[in-house]
N, C-alpha and C positions, 0 to 999 in steps of 0.2 A: 504493500500499499504506499509505505513512503517513497519506495522508488518510482511508482507510478506519478507521484505527486511531485517529485524532483524532475521528472520527465516532462510534464505538463508546463511545469514553471519555466524550465528551461527553453521548452516550445514557445513560449508565450515570448522569453526575452528576445530569443532570436527572430521572432516574429516583427515583434517592434523595431527592432534593430535595421531589419530587412527594410519594413516600410519607411523609418527613416531614412535609410540611404535612398531608397527609390525616389524619395520626397525631393533631398539632396540635389540629386542626379537629375530630377523633372525638371527642377526650379534652376538648376546650371543652364540646362539647356532652352530654358524658355528664354531666360536672359541673355543668351547666345543669340536665340533668333531674334527676339526684340532688337537687340542691339544691331544684328546685320539687316534688318527691317528697316530699321531707324537710319542706318548707312545710307541703306537704297533710295528711302524716302527722302534723304537729304542733297542727294546728288545734283537734282534739278534746282533746289534753293541755293546750295552753294555755287554753282554755275551761275545763277542769277546775280549773287552777291558779288562775285568776281567780275561781272559785267557792270554791276551798280559801281565797285571802287573804279572803275576805270572810265565810268561816265558820270562822275560827280560834278558839283559844278567847279568852276575854274576860282572861284572866289573864295575865300578862306572862311567856309561855314563849318560849323560841326555838327554832328548828328545827335550831341546830348540835347541840344534845343528842341528836338522833334518830341522827346519824351516829356515836354511840358505840355501839361491839359490845355486845349485851347478853350477859354472863357466865354461864358454867353456875351460878353460884350465884344469879343471880335467875329464871333459866328452866331445865327440863329436858323433855328430849324422851321422851315416853311412846311405847313402842314398841304398834303397833296390826297387827293382820292385815291384810295386803294382800289385795286381793280379787283382783288379777293379777298375777303374778310378773316380774322379770327387766324393768326399765328401765336402758336403756342412755343414755349422755349424748347420742348422736345421735339416740336414739327420744326422749329427752325433748325436746329442740329441735325434732324434726319434730312432736311433740306438742301443744308451744306453737306452732308456725305454722300448723297446722291449726286450733287452736281460737283463734286470735287472728282469722283469717279469717271463721270460723263467728261469732265473737259481733260483730265489727264488722260483717257482712252482716245479722244479727239487729237491731243495734243501729240501723242506716240503715232498715230495712224496718220500725221499730215505729211505730204511729201514735199519735194521742193523743184524749182524751177528756174532756171536761168533765163533772164532777159535777153534779148539778141543785143550784141556790142554794135551793132550800126542800123539804123533805120530810120524813116523820114516823119519827122514830127509834123509835118503839114498837110500829109496827105489823105486827106478827106473830100472827095470831090463832091461837088455842087452843094456843100453846107449849107443849110438854112437855119438860121439867119445866117447871110453872108457879111463879110467884114464890113463892109459897107453899111449895109442895114443894121447892125448893133450900134449905130449911133442915132436912130430914129427912137423917140418915145413919144406913142400915142396914148392919151388919156385913154384908158379901157373903160372907164363907166361911160365918161360922154360918147365915144364910140359906139357901143351898144345901144344909149338911149337915140340915137340915130340911124343907125342900121339894125334896128329891132326884128324886122321880119328876115334879114339876111341872117342874123346871129340865130334865130329860132331855128332858119333851116338847116345851118352848120351843125347844132348840138342835137339834132334829130336823124342826122346820119349815120349810117354804117359803119365800122371801121374797116377801110380799105383806100385804095388809090384814090378816089374821088376825093373822098374826105379829106385824104394826106395833101391834094392839092390848095385846099382851102385852109389848111395849115399852114403851107407856105407863105399865102398872102397874109395871113393874121401875123405871123412871124416878121414879115419884111417892114411891119407896121411899129414892131417895137411895142407891143402891149405893156402898160406901165400905171402902175395906181400910186398915190401918194408922193408923185412927182416934187411937192412942195417940200418934202423933207429931204435932207442935205446931207447925205453919208461925210464921214470923216476920210480926209485924204488917204490916210493909211489904214482904211477899213479893209477886212477880210470878209468874202462873199460867204453868207450860207445859202446853199443849195438844197432845195425841197422837192423831192421827186413825189407824185401823187398819182393814182390809178382808183378811181371812182369809190374809195372809201372814204365815206362821207363822215360815219360816226368818229371814229378815231380821229380823222382830220381836224374837226372843229374843237377837240380838245387841243390838239395838236397848236392849232393856231392860237387858241386862249392863252396857252401855256408861253407861244412866242411874243406873246405881248407883255408877260410880265419878266421877260429876260434883261437883264440891265444891259442898259446902252442899245438897246436893240433898234433905236430910231436912228444910231450914227453908221449903220450898215446899210446893206441891200439883200434883199432876200429874193432870190431865184428861184422862180418854180417853173419847173417842165411836167407838163401834162401829157400823160399816155391814153392811149384807148379812144374810146367814143362815149356818145352819152353824160359830157363832162359837163352840164349847165349846173347843176348841185355842186359840183367843187367850183366852177366859178365864182356862184353864187357867195359862196362860203369866203372866198379870197376877197370879192368885193366889199365885205362886211369890216375888213381889217383895216385900221386908220393908223397903226402904230409905228410902221416901217415902209419904207420905200419897195415896192415889189416889181419884179420885171419877169413876165409871163411868156415862155414859149410853148408850143405845142409839138410834140415829138412825132413826126412824120415815120411811124415804122416802115412802112413798104417801100418808102420812097428812100429811106436811109439803106434797107435791107439790098435795093438793087443798086443805089450808089455804090456800095462795099462790094458789091458783087457775092451776096451772102443769097442768092435766091435758091440756091441747091440746097442749104440746110434748113432744117425746122425744128425746133426745140422750145420747150420753154424757158430753157438757161437763156438761148438767143435773144429771146423778146427783153430780157432782164438785161443782160450784155449791152444790147445795141442802146438801151436808154441809159443805161449808165456811163457807156462810153461817150453817148451824145452831149449828156450834161456837163462831163469833165472836160472834153474836147472844147465844148464852146467857151467854158471859163478861163482854160489854161491857155488855149492857144488862140481865140479870136479875144477876150477881153483881158488877157495876158495877167490875170492873177497868178501869184507864185504859191499860193496855198488854198485850199477849197474847204469848206466846214461841210460836212454832208450829213443831211437830214431826210428823214422818211415820213410818209403819212400815217404811221403809227409808232411814232417816236416822241415821247414827252420830253422836252429840254428842261434843264432845271434853271433856276433863276441866274446863275452865271456861265451859262452854257457858252455864252458869245465870249465873255471877257477871259474866261477859260482857256480857248482857244487860241484868240488874239496875243494873251500875254505869253502862253507857251511856244506859239509861233516864232514870237519876237526873241524869247530868250534862246530857242533853241537854233532857229535858221539865220537868225539876225545879229543877235548880240553873243552867241556861241559861249553861252556860259556853262553848257553842258560838254566836256571833253567826248571825243569820238563821236560827234553828232552823227558820223557816217554808219554808225551804227543803229541809230533811230530809225525805225522804218515807217512810224506813223505814230501821230498823237490820238490814242483813244479817249472815248466820252464815256463809255459804257464799262462799269466794273465788272472785268469778266477775264480769265484765266487762270492758270494752274495753281498760281501761290493764293490770289486772292478769294477764288472760291473756296478752296480747301482750307483757309484759315479765319476768313473774315466774313462771311456771309451772315452770320448770326450777329457780327457788331451791328451790321447795317440793319436789320430786320429788328434786330431787340434795340436798337438805339443805345448802343454800350460800348465798352472797350476803351482803353488808355491809348490804341494805335489803331489806325487804318479804319477808324469810323467815321460816321456820316459827318461830324464836326471836323472832322481831319481834312480840310479842302486844300491845304497846300503839299499834301504827302502823296506821293508818286510810287508805283511798283513797276520796275521794267519786268514784263512779261515775255518770253519767246512765244509768241501767239497773237493772233490778229482778230480781235473782235471789230467787225467792220462797223456797227451799228453807232453813228453819231460822230465817226472818225472824224479827223483832218488827215488830208492828204496833200503832201506837198507835191508841185508839179514835176520833178524829178522821177517821182515814184509813180506817178501817172503814164509818164512818156516809159518806162518799163513796161507797164502793164499792155499800155498800148502796142509795144513791140510785138507782143505775144498772142492777144486775146483772141484774134480770128483764127489762130492756128489749133484754139481749144474752146469751140463753140458749145462744147456742152458741159463745160465748169461754168458753174455760175460766179459772177465776176469777184464776190468776195473770198471764195475760195480759190480762185486765181491769185488773188493779191496774197492771201496766205501761203500760196505756193512759192510766190515769187521773193517772200518775205525771207525765205532761207536762214542764214543765223541772225539777222537783226532783230531787234523785239520792239515792243509798242509800249509807249508810256502811258500807264492806266493809273485814272486817279483812284485813290482811296474813297471817296465821296462822290459816288455816281454824279454824270453831268446828263445823262438822259436814262429812261425808263420805258419797257415795251409797254404799250397799250392793250395791245391784240394779237400782234404777230400771226396773221393770217396769210402763209405765205404760198409758193407753189404746191410744197408738201403737206398742205393744210395748216389747220392750228396747233399752236404749240400752247399747251394749257399748264396752269399750275408752276410759271416760273417764279424764282424768288423774288425777282421785282415785282411781280403781281402784287404782291404783301407789303411792298414800300408805303410807308407812310408819310415821310418826310423827303425834303431837299436840304441839304446845306445853303446857308448863303451867306457871304460876308456883310458884316454890318457898316462898313466904311468903304470908302476907295482905295485905303490903304492895305492891300492885301499881304499877306507872308509869303515869303518867298520860296517857289516850289522846292521840294526836297525829293529825293530818292532814298527810300527808306529800306532797301533789300537788306544792307549790311547789319540794320538791328531788327531783322525779323529773325526770330529763334525757329 
């Protein structure tokens, strides 16, 4: 009996010891696995940080200032209508995790493309409007009132070559609204593309009139498709900014570009994108174009954000290695900001990269096209290859052309999507559909923009 008891005790001791050893081994490998996982996850961040170090400001600034909380006297939060209601903390973190995975997968799957080394910048035959016609300005409100029957006939025509001929006539006149407003000499244009979507466009135009200094620039609008009377009616109601309206003649352009043998949804979008960018950069000679769409709501400092950063990056050269900067983004989207800071924006919290951090930027090896600013040399890269890739939508092609360059992404969003009903259908339950605020500077003295990759853990 005593022998059996001793055996039982020994068995218990050895079993406990064995279990302890197993736990120690398991814990060790878990730690090792976690370490390896963290190492792999930090590679992209380290790469971004290295770029950030080589692309910091040329002036003697320090990143320690970035950790100071921005007070309510510097920034106010402007309440905006939430597309979708009711974001809980758990849902915000779940949304961040899901978006993080999706964005990283998209970044890994991205391919690259070299622009052609030599190409013709001015090769768009019979462009409408012509270089001479862009000097014309016709008061659109007055023209409609004097030509109401002609106008009613145009807006009731179906999409096709006959309507395109009418569009050429309208373009030659240079339809203009609010010509009494005089933009600054150094203004940067905002280009808005529209196509039939009335409901989001009304919200977009309402938001445009809340943009700081909007009366100091020009809003260029290119109208695609047919049956655009309701679209024009909305534009006629805008009083806050000078507007120049041009009508995209798709069938005419498709023929002049010798692309009639190609038919795809992507081609329709690509010709319209190329049309607007070519007009503003090649004919109007703008060095930089701020892009906007009829379902993108701009923030109050959308224009000044772009104008100041354009000046800092491309004119004053305050960032080293500016050739590594592919574009200036307005939509807060990319592997770093999606994986680390979506909850800060949705829950309106965080000591870094939150809605209040209007001056903080992150370099992302990624191209979110929505609301982005495109410098003229980048457009000419796109122009050199786009006709050879007619089935790749323009923003996807720009993402391919980015290669090893990055986009400057704001921590505080400068635009958000309102509906995103695109060629592939609607995109529901996006994180920014739950966004309740935009940040806004409370004075004209904005804090200097800083890249914060080096202090992101």
